C-alpha positions as CSV (number, residue, x, y, z in Angstrom):
1,M,105.4,94.6,118.7
2,K,108.2,92.1,118.1
3,A,108.8,91.1,114.5
4,A,107.1,87.7,114.2
5,K,108.9,85.0,112.2
6,F,107.1,83.5,109.3
7,S,107.2,80.0,110.8
8,D,105.7,81.3,114.1
9,L,102.9,82.9,112.1
10,L,102.2,79.7,110.2
11,E,101.5,77.9,113.4
12,M,98.8,80.4,114.4
13,G,95.2,79.8,113.7
14,N,93.1,82.1,111.5
15,D,91.6,83.9,114.5
16,Q,95.0,84.5,116.1
17,L,96.4,85.8,112.8
18,E,93.4,88.3,112.5
19,A,94.2,89.6,116.0
20,V,97.9,90.1,115.3
21,L,97.0,91.7,111.9
22,K,94.7,94.2,113.6
23,E,97.2,95.0,116.3
24,A,100.0,95.5,113.6
25,K,97.7,97.8,111.6
26,D,96.7,99.8,114.6
27,N,100.4,100.2,115.7
28,L,101.4,101.2,112.1
29,F,98.7,103.9,112.1
30,R,99.9,105.3,115.5
31,L,103.5,105.3,114.3
32,R,102.6,107.1,111.1
33,V,100.6,109.8,113.0
34,Q,103.5,110.1,115.4
35,S,106.0,110.5,112.6
36,H,104.0,113.4,111.2
37,M,103.5,115.1,114.5
38,E,106.9,114.6,116.1
39,R,110.2,112.8,115.6
40,L,110.1,109.0,116.0
41,D,112.5,107.3,118.4
42,S,112.9,104.4,116.1
43,P,111.7,104.9,112.5
44,S,112.5,101.2,111.8
45,E,109.4,100.3,113.7
46,I,107.3,101.4,110.7
47,R,109.1,99.0,108.4
48,K,108.8,96.1,111.0
49,N,105.1,96.5,111.2
50,K,104.8,96.6,107.4
51,V,106.7,93.3,107.2
52,I,104.5,91.7,109.8
53,I,101.4,92.8,107.9
54,A,102.8,91.4,104.6
55,R,103.7,88.1,106.2
56,I,100.2,87.7,107.6
57,K,98.6,88.6,104.3
58,T,100.8,86.1,102.5
59,I,99.8,83.3,104.9
60,Q,96.1,84.2,104.5
61,A,96.5,84.1,100.7
62,M,98.2,80.7,101.0
63,R,95.3,79.4,103.1
64,G,92.7,81.0,100.9
65,S,91.1,83.1,103.6
66,K,90.2,86.8,103.2
């Protein structure tokens, strides 16, 4: 998943944000499992997913949802 800019995420609706959040969490889980089982090709992907999740949660807090 490409790192989404904060401004791009702000333009999304709540349903779209939920979908992107779910996808980022699933991807982060897969990366963590992969990192324990074998060597990752790009360990920075874990950090990128964490940043996306944090951005989405920040937007949700600003909007007062979930």
